[in-house]
KEBA-136906 format. One record per atom (N, C-alpha, C, O): residue in one letter; x, y, z. Coordinates in steps of 0.05 Angstrom, whole numbers, plus 5000, padded with zeros to 4 digits. Layout:
BEGIN
AXYZ...
***
This chain:
BEGIN
X501849765001X500050005000X501850255000X503350295019X501750414980X503350654979X502350845002X499950865007X504350985015X503651175035X502051415024X500651555039X502351464997X500951694985X498051644977X496751824966X496951404983X494451344975X492551364999X492751215018X490751584998X489051645021X486051615015X484351725029X485351464993X482651444985X480951255002X478551275002X482251065015X480850875032X480350975060X482150975077X477951055065X477251175092X475251005107X474651065130X474350795096X472550595110X474050415126X476250335119X473050335150X474650165169X475749915155X478149855157X473949775141X474749515129X476849575107X478749415104X476549785092X478349845071X481149915083X483149825073X481050075105X483650135118X484949885128X487449855125X483449715139X484649465151X485749285128X487749155132X484449275106X485449115082X487949245071X489849105064X488049505071X490249645061X492849595077X495049575066X492449585104X494649545123X495749245118X498149195118X493949065115X494848785110X496348765082X498348625080X495248905064X496748905037X499449005040X501348905028X499749225055X502249335060X504249145073X506649125066X503149005095X504848825109X505548575092X507848475094X503748495076X504448265059X506648345037X508148175028X506648585031X508548675010X511348685022X513348685008X511548685050X514048685063X515048405065X513448225073X517448345059X518548065059X518347935084X518147685084X518448065106X518347925133X515647815140X515447655158X513447895125X510647805132X509447695106X507047705103X511047575088X509847465064X507747265068X505547285057X508347055084X506546835089X505146845116X504346645127X504847085127X503747115155X500847085154X499447185136X499646945174X496746915176X495647135194X495747115219X494747355182X493947595199X491247535214X490747645235X489547365203X486847325215X487147125238X485547145257X488946945238X489046735258X491046795281X491546625298X492247035281X494247085300X493547335316X491747485309X495047375339X494547615355X495147865340X494348085348X496647835317X497348065302X494748205291X494848445283X492548055290X490048165280X489048395299X487748595291X489548355324X488648565344X490148825339X488949035340X492748805334X494249045329X493349185303X493149435302X492649015282X491749135257X489049295261X488549515251X487249155277X484649285283X485149545297X483849745290X487049545316X487549795331X488650005313X487750235315X490449945295X491450135276X489150245257X488950485252X487550045247X485450135229X483350315243X482450515232X482650225268X480850395283X481950675288X480450875286X484450695295X485650955301X485651135277X485051365279X486351015253X486551145227X483651235220X483251465211X481651065224X478951145217X477951365234X476851555223X478351365260X477551575277X478951835270X477652045269X481551835265X482952065258X481952195232X481852435229X481252015213X480352115186X477552245192X476952455180X475952125208X473252225213X473352495228X471952685221X475152515248X475352775263X476552985244X475853225245X478352905227X479653115209X477553225189X477453465183X475853035180X473553105162X471653305175X470853505163X471053245202X469053405216X470253685221X468753885220X472753695228X474053955234X474154135209X473654375211X474753995187X474854165161X471954265156X471554505149X469954085159X467154165153X466354405172X465054595163X467054385197X466254605215X467754855211X467255045226X469554875193X471055115187X469855285166X470755515161X467655185152X466455325131X463355355137X462155165148X462355575130X459555635135X457655445123X455755365136X458255375098X456355215083X456154925094X454154795091X458354815107X458254545116X458254515146X457854295156X458554715160X458454695191X455654615201X453654705191X455554445220X453154355233X452654425261X450354405270X454854495276X454754575304X453954865305X455255025293X451754945320X450855205319X453055405329X453155635319X454555335348X456655515359X458555595336X459355825333X459255385319X461155435296X459855605275X461055795264X457255535269X455755695248X455555985256X456056155239X454856045282X454456325289X457256475291X457456715286X459356315297X462056445298X462856515270X463956735266X462356335250X463156395223X461356625211X462356785195X458856625219X457156855209X458157115222X457957325210X458957095247X459957355261X462257475245X462457715245X463957305233X466157395219X465457575196X467057745188X463057545184X462157725163X459957915173X458358025158X459957955199X458158155211X455258095213X453658275213X454657825214X451757735216X451257655245X452757505257X449057755255X448157675282X445357535278X443357655270X445257275283X442757125280X440657245298X441157325321X438157265289X436057375305X435257165327X435356925324X434457285349X433857135373X430957035373X429457075354X430156905394X427456845398X425857115398X426857315408X423557105387X421757335387X419357295404X417957105399X418857475424X416757445442X414057515428X413957705413X412057365434X409457445422X408557705436X408657735461X407657895420X406958165431X403858205426X402658105408X402858365445X400058455442X399758745449X401658865460X397558865442X397059145448X394559165466X392459055460X394759305488X392559315506X392159605516X393959775514X389759665525X389159935536X387759885562X386359685566X388160095581X386660075606X386760355618X388260525610X385060405637X385160665653X385560595682X384760385691X386760795697X387360765725X386461015739X387161235730X384960975761X384261195778X385661175804X384861005821X387761335809X389161325835X387361375857X385461535854X387661245880X385961285904X386661555917X388861595927X384761745916X385462015927X385862015958X386762205969X385061795971X385261776001X387561596009X387761526032X389161525990X391561355998X393461516017X394461726010X393961396040X395661516062X398261346066X398261096068X400461496066X402961346071X403261306100X401661396116X405361156108X405961086136X406361336153X405761336177X407461556140X407961796157X405561976158X405762206167X403161876149X400662016152X400162216128X398062346129X401862246109X401462436086X399762296065X399862056061X398162456051X396662346029X398162396002X399762575999X397562205984X398962215958X397162365937X394862295932X398362575927X397062715905X399062725881X401262835885X398462615859X400362585838X399162695811X396862655805X400962815796X400062925769X400662715747X399662745725X402162515753X402762305733X403062035747X403362015772X402861835733X403161565743X404861385725X404661415700X406361215735X408261055720X407560765722X407360665745X407260625700X406960325700X409860205701X411460255683X410360055722X413059955727X413759755706X412059595697X416359755699X417559555681X417159285694X416859265719X416959065678X416558795687X413758695684X412558775664X412658545700X410158415698X407958615695X407758805710X406158565673X403858735670X401258575670X399258645683X401258355653X398858205651X399457905652X401757815652X397257755653X397457455649X395257385630X393157515629X395657175615X393757065596X394156775592X396256665599X392256635581X392456365576X391456285548X389656415537X392656075537X391755955511X392555655511X394655585520X390955505499X391255215496X391855095524X393554915525X390655175544X391055075572X393455145586X393955035607X395055325575X397655405588X397455715594X396255865579X398555795617X398456075624X401156195618X403156065620X401056465610X403556605604X403456885616X401357005618X405656975623X405857255634X406957445612X408557365595X405957695614X406757905594X408058125608X407058205629X410158235598X411658435612X412358675593X411858665569X413458875604X414359105589X417459145598X418059115621X419259215579X422059245586X422759505599X424959525611X421059705598X421759965610X419160085621X416960005614X419560295638X417260435651X415660585630X416760675609X413060615635X411460785619X409860985636X408360905654X410261235630X409061435648X406961605632X407461695609X404661645644X402461805631X401462005652X401861975676X400262225642X399162425661X396662345673X395262175661X395862435696X393262395709X391562635703X392162855712X389462605689X387462815680X384762755692X383562555688X383862955707X381262925721X381162655737X379062525737X383462595750X383362365767X383762085753X383661875765X384062095726X384361855711X386961855694X387562045680X388361635695X390661595678X390161395657X389361165664X390461455632X389761275609X392261175596X393861325586X392460905597X394660765582X393560645557X392260435558X394060765535X392960695509X395060565490X397260665487X394260345479X395860195459X398560145470X400660225459X398560005494X401159935507X401959665495X400359475494X404459645485X405559395475X406659235497X408459325511X405658985501X406858805521X407858575507X406958495486X410058455520X411458225508X411157985526X411457995551X410557755514X410357515531X413257435541X415157435526X413357375566X415857305579X416257415605X414657575614X418457335618X419257425645X421357645643X423357615629X420857855657X422758075658X424958025677X424557955700X427458065668X429758035685X431658275683X431558425664X433358295702X435258525702X437958415713X438058265732X440158505699X442758445707X444658675708X444558855691X446458695728X448158915733X451058845729X451758625738X452759005716X455558965714X456959205724X455959435721X459359165736X461159385743X463559375725X464859165722X464059605712X466359625692X468859635708X469159795727X470759465701X473559465714X475559525694X477959525700X474859595668X476759675648X478959465643X481259535640X477959205644X479858995639X479258875611X476958855603X481358805597X481058695570X479658435571X478458355552X479858285594X478558035597X475658045605X474257845604X474758285612X471958295623X470058245600X470358355578X468058085605X465958025585X463258085598X462958035622X461458195584X458758245593X456858065581X455758115560X456357835595X454857615585X452157595600X452057605624X450057565585X447257515596X447057215599X447157075580X446657125623X446856835630X444456675622X444456435625X442356805611X439756665605X439556595575X440156755558X438556355569X437756305542X434856405537X433556505556X433956385514X431156455507X430656765509X428456855515X432756925505X432457205508X431357325482X432157235460X429557515483X428657665460X430357915460X429958095476X432357915441X434258145441X432958405434X434058615440X430658395423X429258665418X428258795443X427659035442X428058655465X427158755490X429458855507X428958955529X432058815499X434258895515X434459195517X434359335497X434659305542X435059585547X437459615564X437659495586X439359785555X441859795569X442260095580X442060285565X442860115606X443460365618X446160365631X446960175644X447560575625X450460605636X450660845655X450161075648X451260785680X451360985701X454361055706X455860885717X455061295698X457961375705X458261425734X456361415750X460761485742X461461535770X459861775781X459061775804X459361975765X458062225775X455062225767X453562415774X454162015753X451262025744X449461935768X450361825789X446761985764X444661895784X442861715770X442861685745X441161575786X439261385775X440561165758X442861075764X439261085738X440560875722X442660955702X444260795692X442661225698X444661345680X443561385652X441161415649X445361375631X444761425603X443761155591X444760945597X441761195574X440860955559X442660925534X443361125521X443560685527X445160625505X443460475483X441660325490X444060525459X442460415435X443960185423X446360175422X442360005413X443659775399X444359865371X442759995358X446759805361X447759875335X448059625318X449159425327X447059635293X447359415275X450059395262X451059175257X451259625258X453859645245X455259895255X454260035272X457559935244X459260165254X459060405237X460560595240X457160405217X456760645201X455660875216X453760835231X456661115212X455661355226X456061355254X454561485269X457861195265X458661195294X461161325298X463161285284X461161495318X463761645325X464561575354X463361405367X466561705364X467761635390X465761715413X466161625436X463761865408X461761935430X459061805428X457261855444X458761635409X456261485405X455761295428X457461125434X453561315441X452661135463X451360895452X448960875451X453060695445X451960465433X453060205443X455160205456X451659985438X452759725445X452159545422X450459605406X453459315421X453159105401X452458845416X452958815440X451258655400X450458405411X451658185394X451758205369X452557975407X453457745392X452557485407X452557475431X451857285392X450957025404X453356865411X455256845395X453256745434X455456575443X454356285449X451956255447X455956085457X454855825462X452455815480X452155985498X450855605476X448455555492X446255765487X444555805503X446455895463X444256085455X444156325475X441956435480X446356395487X446556635504X447756865489X448656835466X447757105502X448657345486X450657495504X450457505528X452557605488X454557785499X454258065490X453758115467X454558255507X454458535500X457258645495X459058585509X457558815473X459958935468X459659245467X457659345457X461659385478X461359685480X463659805464X465459675455X463660075462X465460215445X468260215458X468560155482X470260285441X473060285449X474160575448X476560615450X472460775445X473361055444X473861155416X474261385411X473760955397X474061025368X471360995354X470161165342X470460735357X467760675348X466060635372X466060425384X464660835380X462960825405X464360935429X466860925431X462761025448X463861145472X465160925490X464060715494X467460985500X468860785518X467660825546X467161045555X467160605559X466060585586X468260685607X470560615605X467260855626X468960935647X469360715668X467660545672X471760715680X472260525702X470260555724X469660785731X469360335736X467360335758X464560435749X462860495767X463960455723X461360505714X459560265720X460460045722X456960325724X454960105729X453360075705X452060265695X453259825694X451559755671X449159605681X449359405695X446859705673X444359555681X442959465654X442259625637X442459205654X441259085629X438658975636X438558795653X436559065624X433858955627X433058815603X433658905581X431758565606X430958425582X428858225590X428158195614X427758095570X425457905573X426257645560X427057625537X426057425578X426257145567X423357045560X421457075575X423256915537X420556855525X420256555517X422156405513X417756475515X417256215505X416656215473X415856015461X417256445462X417156455433X414356425421X412556565429X413956255402X411456215388X409256105405X406956125398X409955985428X407955865446X405956085458X403756015467X406856325457X405256535469X403256665449X401856855456X403256565425X401456695404X398556625411X398056415423X396756795402X393856745401X392356815426X390056725429X393556965446X392157025470X390557285466X391657475455X387957295474X386357505468X385257635493X384357865492X385257485517X384157605542X386457605562X388057415565X386557845575X388757895594X387657985621X385658125623X389057895643X388457995670X390758165679X393058075677X390158395690X392258585699X393658495724X392358405743X396358505724X397758415747X400258625752X402058555768X400158855741X402359035742X402359205768X400659165785X404159405769X404359585792X404959865782X405959905760X404260055800X404660345791X406160485814X406160405837X407460705806X408760885824X408161175814X407361215791X408561365833X408061645825X410761765818X412761625814X410662035815X413162175805X415262155827X417662185821X414562105851X416462085874X417361795879X418561735899X416661615860X417261345863X415861195887X416760995898X413461315894X411961185916X409861005903X408761075882X409260795915X407160595905X404460725904X403560855924X403060695881X400460805878X398460575878X398760385863X396260595894X394260385896X391860475878X390660685884X390960335857X388760405841X386260395857X385960215874X384460575853X381760585867X379860395854X378160285867X380260335828X378260165814X379559895805X382059875805X378059705798X378959455787X379759515759X378059615744X382059445750X383159495724X382159285704X382859045706X380559375684X379559195664X381359265638X381559485629X382559045627X384359065604X382759035578X381258845576X383059225560X381859195532X384059095514X386259215513X383558895498X385558785481X385158925453X383158885439X387159085445X386959205417X388059015397X387159015374X390058865404X391158665385X392058415400X393658435419X391058195393X391857955407X394757885403X396057995385X395957715421X398757665419X399457515394X398057325386X401557595380X402357475355X405357535352X406657675368X406457415329X409157445321X411257325338X413557385334X410457155356X412357015372X413656785354X412356655339X416456755357X417656565339X420156465354X420956575374X421356255342X423756125353X426256255344X426256425325X428456185356X431056295349X431656215320X430756005310X433256375307X433956305278X435256035276X436955975292X434455875255X435555625252X438155635238X438855835226X439655425240X442355395227X442155425196X443855555184X440155315184X439655305156X439155625148X440255715129X437655765163X437056045158X439656205159X440256365142X441156155180X443756305183X445556265158X446556455147X445756005150X447355955127X446456105102X447956205086X443756115100X442656255076X442956555076X443656675056X442256675099X442056975099X444757115106X445157335097X446556985120X448957115128X450557235104X451257475103X451257055084X452757165061X451057365044X452157545031X448457335044X446857535029X446757805041X446758005027X446657805069X446658065082X449558185079X449858435075X451558035080X454258145075X454558255048X455658465044X453558115028X453658224999X451958464995X452558624977X449858505011X448158745009X449558985020X448959205011X451458955038X452859155050X450959385062X451459625062X448759275073X446759435087X445459645068X444759865077X445259585044X443559755026X441759565008X442559344999X439359665005X437459494991X437359594961X436359814955X438359414945X438359484916X437059254900X435159294886X438159014903X437058774890X434958634907X434658694930X433558454893X431458304908X432558144931X431258124952X435058034928X436257884950X437158064973X437357984996X437758324966X438558514986X435958565005X436158565030X433758614991X431358665008X430658425024X429958445048X430758185013X430157945027X431857905052X430857855074X434357935048X436257905070X435958115092X436058045115X435558365085X435358585104X432858555120X432858585145X430558515106X427958485120X428058255139X427258285162X429058015130X429057775148X430857815172X429957755194X433257915168X435257925190X435358175206X436258165229X434458405195X434658645209X432058785216X431958955234X429858705203X427358855206X425158675217X424058735238X424558465203X422158305210X423058005210X422657855191X424257925234X425157655236X422957425237X423557195235X420457525239X418257335240X417357245212X415557085209X418857335191X418057265163X419056975158X421356905163X417256825148X417856555140X419056545111X420956395105X417656705094X418756725067X418056995056X415957115062X419857105038X419557365028X419857374998X421757254987X417957504983X418257534955X418457844949X416858004958X420557914933X421058184926X421058194895X422558054881X419258374883X418958404856X419358694847X418158874859X420958734828X421259004817X418759074801X417558914787X417959324804X415459404790X415459374760X413259354749X417859364747X418059334719X417059044710X416359004687X417058854730X416158584723X413158564724X412158354716X411658754735X408858724738X407458774711X408658884693X405058704709X403358754686X400658884694X398958744705X400259144690X402259334676X404559394695X404459344719X406759504683X409159564700X408659804720X407059984715X410059784742X409960014762X412860104765X414160014785X413860264748X416760334750X417260504775X415560664782X419560464787X420360604810X419160504837X419360634858X417960264834X416560134857X417759864861X418259724842X418159784886X418859514893X416559394910X415759504931X415559174900X413259044914X414258824931X415758654922X413558814955X414458614975X412158454987X410158574996X412258194986X410258024998X411657855018X413857745014X410357835041X411657695065X409657495077X407357565082X410657255081X409157045095X410157025123X412456935127X408557105145X409457085171X409556785179X408256615168X411156725200X411456455209X408956335221X408456095218X407356505234X405156395251X402556535241X400956625258X402256565215X399856685206X399856705175X401756605162X397956845164X397656865136X398357145126X399657175105X397557345141X397957615132X399557785153X399457735177X401057975143X402358165160X400458385168X399058495151X400358455194X398458665203X399158925191X401358975182X397259115190X397759385180X399859525197X401459665186X399759475222X401759595241X404659505232X406459675229X405059245229X407659145221X408459235194X410859285189X406559255176X407259345149X408559635151X410659695138X407259795166X408260075170X410960075183X412760225175X411359915204X413959885215X416159795197X418459875198X415359605180X417459505160X418259715141X420659755136X416259855130X416860065111X418360295123X419960415109X417960365147X419460575161X422360495165X424160655162X422660245172X425460165178X427060115152X429560135151X425560045130X426860005105X428160265093X430160255078X427060485101X428060735090X431060795095X432360935080X432060685118X434860735124X436760565108X439160605108X435660355093X437260185076X436860235047X438560185030X434360355039X433660345011X434860604997X435660795010X434760594972X435860824955X433661024951X431360944945X434261274954X432061484949X431061464921X432461384902X428561544919X427161514892X425761254887X424161234868X426361054904X425060784900X422960764922X423460804946X420460704914X418260684933X417860384940X417860214922X417360334965X416960044973X413960014980X412760174994X412859804971X409959744976X409659454986X410559264972X408459415009X408059145019X405259065010X403359205016X405058834997X402558744986X401758495003X403558365013X399258435005X398258215020X399057945004X399357934980X399457755022X400157485011X397957374993X395557394998X398957244971X397157124951X397756814953X399856724945X395856674963X396256384964X395356234940X393056274931X397056054928X396355874907X396255604919X398255504927X393955474921X393455224932X393755004912X392755024889X395154784919X395354554902X393754334916X394154284940X391954204901X390353984911X390753754893X391453784870X390353514904X390453264888X387753114892X386353134912X387152954871X384852774872X386252504863X386852454840X386652334883X388352104881X386651844887X385251824907X386851654868X385851394871X388151204876X389851174859X388151084900X390450934909X389650634910X387850564925X391050474893X390350194891X392050034912X394450084915X390749844925X392149684945X391449404945X389249324938X393349234953X393048944955X391548874981X392548915003X389148774978X387348725001X388548525020X388048535044X390148345010X391248135027X393448235046X394048105066X394548465040X396748565056X395748805074X397448955085X393148835077X392049065092X390248955114X388448805109X390749045139X389148975162X386849175164X384749105173X387249435157X385149625159X385649835137X387749955136X383549865119X383850055098X383950335109X385450495097X382550405129X382750675142X385350745151X386350965148X386650545164X389450605174X391350635152X393150805153X391050485130X392750535107X392350805094X394250925085X389850895093X389151165083X390451375102X391451575092X390351335128X391551515146X394551535143X395651755145X395851325137X398651315133X399351475108X401351625108X397651445086X398251615062X397851905068X399552065060X395751975082X395352265089X397652365105X398452595101X398652205124X400852305141X403452345124X404952525129X403752165104X406052185086X405952445070X407852595068X403452485057X403152735042X403352985059X404353195050X402452975084X402553205102X405353275108X406053505110X406953075112X409853115115X411253255093X412853435097X410453165068X411553285045X410553575043X412053745033X408153635051X407053895048X408554095065X408454335061X410153995085X411754165101X414654205092X416254335105X415354075070X418054065061X418854345048X417254525044X421454375043X422354615031X421654665002X421854884991X420654444989X419554474962X417354674961X417054834942X415654654982X413154814983X413355025004X415555095014X410955145010X410855345032X413055565028X414455635047X413155655005X415155875000X414456024973X413055904955X415356254971X415156394945X417256264926X419556214934X416456224901X418256074883X418355784888X420055644877X416455674906X416555394911X415555234887X414355344868X415954974888X415154804865X413954534875X415254384890X411454474866X410254214872X411254024851X410854064827X412553814862X413853614844X412053374842X411853214861X410653334819X408753124815X409952844819X408852684833X412252794807X413352534808X414152464837X413952234845X414952654852X415652594879X413352514895X413452334913X410952654889X408552584903X407652304897X406852154915X407852234873X407151944865X408851764879X407851554890X411351814881X413251644895X412751624924X413151414936X412051844935X411351844965X408951674970X408851524989X406951684953X404651524958X405251224955X404451064972X406551154934X407250864928X408950764949X408650524956X410850914961X412750814981X411550825010X412850735029X409250915013X408050935040X407850655052X408350625075X406950465036X406450185047X406849985025X406150045002X407849735031X408149535011X405549445000X405449334978X403249495014X400649415004X399649594980X397949514965X400849814978X399949994956X401349904928X403849904926X399649844909X400649744884X401149964863X402949944847X399450184864X399650394845X397750624853X396150604872X398050854839X396151064844X395751224819X397651274803X393351324815X392651514794X391951784807X389851814819X393551964804X393452224817X393052454798X394652504780X390952604801X390252854785X390853084802X390553074827X391753304790X392653544803X390753774795X390053794771X389953934813X388454174809X389554414826X390654374847X389254654817X390354894830X387955074836X385955074822X388255224860X386055374869X386855644880X389055664892X385355854876X385656104889X383056174904X380856114894X383156314926X380756394940X380156674935X381756854940X377656724925X376857004918X375457104942X373456994950X376357324954X375057454977X373057664965X373857874954X370457584969X368357764956X367758004975X367657985000X367258214962X366158464975X363258454975X361958514954X362058384997X359158314999X357558574995X358158775007X355558554977X353658774971X354959024961X354159254966X357158964945X358559194932X359259114903X360058894897X358859304885X359659254856X362659264856X363859454866X363859054844X366859044845X367758864822X366358694813X370258914813X371558744795X373758574809X374858674829X374358344799X376258164812X378258054791X377558014768X380758014801X382857904784X384357694801X385157744824X384657464790X386057234803X388257144784X387757074761X390757144792X392857044777X393956774789X394656754813X394156574773X394956304782X397956264776X399256104789X399056414755X401856394750X402656134737X405056084733X400655964729X401155714716X399255674692X396955754694X400155574671X398555524646X396255344652X396655134665X393855414642X391355234646X391255034624X391955084602X390254794631X389554604612X386854684601X385054774615X386554624573X384254714560X382654474549X383654304534X380154464558X378254274547X376454434530X375054614540X376254364505X374654524485X371754544493X370454744486X370754344508X367954354515X367354534539X365054564547X369354644551X369054814574X369454674600X370754464600X368454774622X368654674649X371554664658X372254504675X373254834647X376054854658X376154994683X377654924701X374555214685X374455374709X372055304726X369855304715X372355244750X370055164767X370255324793X372355404803X367955364805X367755524831X365755394850X364055234843X366155484876X363955424895X361755614891X361955804876X359655574904X357055724899X357056004912X358456044932X355556184899X355156454912X352656574900X351656464880X351656784911X349256924901X349957204893X351657324905X348557294872X348957564862X346257714864X344157584865X346357984863X343958134864X342258084839X343158074816X339658064844X337858004823X337257714817X335757644800X338657544832X338357244828X338357104855X340357104870X336156974861X335656854888X336956594889X337556504912X337556444868X338756174868X341956204870X343156414863X343155974879X345955974879X347155944851X346155784836X349356094845X350556084818X353456014821X354656014842X354455944795X357255864794X358655984771X357356094754X361355984770X362856074748X363855854731X364855654742X363655874705X364655684686X365955844662X365956084661X367055694644X368455824621X367655704595X366655474594X368055854573X367655764546X370055844529X370356084524X371755674521X374155744506X373655874479X371755794466X375256064472X375156184446X376355994425X377555794432X375856074400X376855904378X379955904376X381155714366X381156134387X384156144385X385555954405X387955904402X384055844425X385355654443X387055774464X388355624479X387156034466X388756154486X387156314506X388056364529X384856404500X383156564517X380356444518X379756264502X378756544536X375956454539X374256654552X375256864561X371656604553X369656774565X368656644590X368056404590X368556794613X367356684637X364356744637X363456964628X362856554646X360056584648X359156504676X360356344690X356856644686X355656564711X353156414705X351456514691X353056164715X350755974708X349555864734X350755884755X347355754731X346055614754X344955344744X343655334723X345355124760X344454864752X341354854757X340354974776X339954714739X337054664742X336454374752X338254204751X334154334760X333454084773X333553864753X333953634761X333153914727X333253694707X336053634697X336353484678X338053744711X340853694703X342053894684X344453914680X340354054671X341354254652X342254514668X341954524692X343354694653X344254954666X342855194651X342155174628X342555394665X341555654654X343755874657X344955894679X344256014637X346256234637X344956474649X342856574640X346256564671X345356804684X346757054674X345457264671X349257034668X350957244656X352757114636X354656974644X352257154610X353757014589X356657114589X358556954587X357157374591X359757494590X360457624616X360057864619X361557454636X361957564663X364857624668X365657704689X366557564646X369457614650X370957464629X369857374609X373657454632X375357324613X377257164628X377757204652X378356954614X380456774625X382656764603X382056744579X385156774612X387456744595X388756484604X389956464625X388456274587X389456004593X392455994592X393655824606X393656174577X396656144574X397956284598X399856174610X397056524606X398056654629X397056554655X398356594676X394756404655X393556314680X392356544695X392856574719X390656704681X389556934694X386356924690X385356834670X384957004710X382057024711X381257314718X381957414739X379657434701X378757694708X375657694707X374457614687X374357764730X371457764733X370558054730X371558224744X368658114712X367758394709X365958474731X365358314749X364958734731X363458844753X361158674760X359458614743X360958584785X358858414795X358258484824X360058554839X355758454833X355058494861X354458244874X352258124871X356258144890X355957884904X354657934930X355558104946X352457794935X350957844960X351557634982X351257695006X352457404975X353357204995X354856984981X354756954957X356156824998X357756594987X357056345004X356356345027X357256124990X356855865003X358955805024X358255685044X361355875019X363555845038X363556055059X362456275055X364855995082X365156195103X367056415095X368656395076X366856635111X368556865108X368556995080X370557105071X366256975068X365757105041X367857015020X368757175004X368456755021X370456635002X369056484980X367156334985X370056524956X369156354933X371756214923X373756344915X371555954925X373955784916X373755764885X371655684874X375955834872X376055804842X378255624835X380555664843X377755404821X379755214813X380155194783X378455274768X382455104775X383255054748X384854794747X385954704767X384954684722X386654454719X389254544704X389054634682X391554504716X394054604705X394854444680X394354204678X396154574661X397354434638X399554254645X399854034633X401254334666X403254164675X402554074703X401354224719X403253824710X402953734738X404953824758X404553784782X407053954748X408954084765X408154374767X408154514747X407454464792X406454734796X408654914809X410054824827X408755164799X410755344809X409355584821X407455684811X410455674844X409355934857X410856164844X412956244853X409656264823X410856484808X410656754822X408556834832X412856904822X413057174832X412057194861X413457094879X409757324866X408757364893X406657164901X405057214919X406656924887X404756714896X406156534915X408456444910X404956474938X405956304959X404756024955X402255994956X406355834950X405355564944X404655404969X406255384988X402255294968X401255144992X399954874983X398054884967X401054644991X399754394986X397454345006X397854305029X395154364997X392654345013X391754065015X390253964998X392553925036X391753635041X388853625048X387353455039X387853815065X385153805075X383053835052X380853735055X383853955031X382053995008X382453784985X381053794965X384353614990X384953404970X383053174975X381753144995X383053004954X381152754955X382952514954X384652494935X382752344973X384152084974X382251854973X380751804992X382251704951X380451484948X382151214949X384051184934X381251034967X382750784969X381150574951X378750514956X382550464932X381150284912X382650004914X385049984913X380749804917X381849534919X382949434892X381649444871X385449354892X386749244867X385948954865X387248774877X383848884850X382848624848X384748424834X384548184837X386448544818X388348364804X390648294822X391448054823X391848484838X393948424856X392948254880X394448104892X390348294887X389148144910X388447864902X387747704920X388547794877X387847524869X385047484863X384247254858X383347684863X380447644859X379947564829X377947434823X381647664811X381447574782X384047574768X385947694779X384247464746X386947464731X386547614705X388347754696X384247594693X383947714665X383848004665X384348124644X383148134687X382848414688X380148534678X379848774677X378248354672X375548454662X374248594684X373148814680X374148474708X372748604731X374048884738X372649084744X376648874737X378249124743X377349334722X376649564730X377349274698X376849474677X373849574677X373249794668X372049404688X369349484688X368549634714X367149834712X369449544737X368449674762X370549834777X369849994795X373049804771X375149934787X376850124769X379150204776X375750194747X377250354728X377250644737X375150754746X379650784735X379851064743X381051234722X383251174713X379651434714X380751604692X383151784701X383151864724X384951824685X387251994690X386652284685X388352454691X384252364675X383552624668X381452744685X379852584696X381252994687X379253134703X376453084693X375953024669X374453104712X371653064703X370553324690X371653534693X368353294678X366953524665X364753654681X362953784670X364853614707X362753724722X362854034723X364854154718X360454144728X360254434728X361354534754X362854734755X360554414777X360954514805X363554414815X364254184811X365054584830X367354504844X366554334868X364954414884X367754094870X366953914892X367754024919X367353904940
***
């Protein structure tokens, strides 16, 4: 075995190579390596070589951002290019309440309290519960409001789910001193830092978090954050060149909230548990019971940034250099610096739209724990984007557009290998549900891969012999009830055209002037590229009557539906929704531009069909062809099932 040959890294291969090397040596030409104690030494050498090779490979992998798997190493490599992974994000809510201080409150020294303002103390404010679990909500800093006519009004107070904590450091001006927050699960957006100099009073000056060193001078009162092992955080302060240097014996006070992340989402009712003080820092006892009004339920709670996300966004933020120019710049900046609750982001230049909107960037965001970004968050995102974007370019956040993919699958199974048909169906549904959560889907620019779905179904259980699966795509039209309006739905995928019509189907709805439930259908033009939408209603004899012959247009090539002015009075589906479906020309579906792809398992149809040939019920296939036949093409029904 030549010493320069390093391709054998498997244990058995290494062992064989050592034997070959020894046999090539004249002293061990006829030696029996397997039957002697020499075999133990060879095993030891092979084992040592194998472990060394494995460790060397792991060390090299952990030295690069793309291949590192240990979070500590990934965050360290990302830190080298100026990227700080986002922390857990506490669920936040907005509440309002009023307080009437007790005018007869008497202190121990016999004096009465009369106050012109009242302060809600930092820390615990409310408690709430959801899904059988209780959570506490806090604020990271005091909130002071005036007392007017004996009443103090706290309006639109933002509260964060989690426990309020405080930590103090004394500066000793040592190069080895580190300011480490000992708790995991910190929401870094709630960190408040106060620095009290030797001659200062109270908590001292408040310091601001800086994302980078741009526009920072020697007097800037800033601090930086970096993630360290065990998902804890270290604070960094200025050195007198970039940021103000801390004085010796200064006192640093850090307030922050540790949170349960996404578990605190969805709480709507709160019970007050906070405390108040007056301008002299004396405890104030409310005269009335405090009733909390919820302006916005708790939302936007999320987990700490994943390793995959760090790998993806760190180099993109570095390449953006903190300026939003390209689509990837916007995506990286919004996700890492502005709105960490984003699950997926689509950024489209206005010139790509039809018709074009030059000078505009259209942004669509899918939150992690919801469907739409609230109006409040939209405004916050736009405001924060201004410090990164180029002047003259307008940003517009548009609501999420969901493109649903559904399947109608007939799954054939061998009856002799099945104990329960329902349990087999459940296994299929579980397999498809797992795929629906994959990275192929649930994203802008996602792709539904037809062949992969067929493979997933067939591989679910050995009892499954085959499947015939049809694909359909759906958009939900949100109707404006009792209003004349026009509607446009873009599917972003080419429609399959049946010359007889029934390519476009909808759920039922009612329009003004018509008491019966009506539906949308289509009639293709002779050119085979466009068609006319009609509103029709089915009759009791099985025929249909046209209510509106020309109710809109359909472009089969672009995958667009335009409904002309119509007054919809009600819908068969809840929440004023009309489901509109089409059959795609390709079974592989793409989430084009601002369409967010979602594999809808609950709206799909799974039919379990007995395979009479595989089960041994017949050999010729006559019974199968007559009673168990399944078409591979969509039906010609008028109504969406």
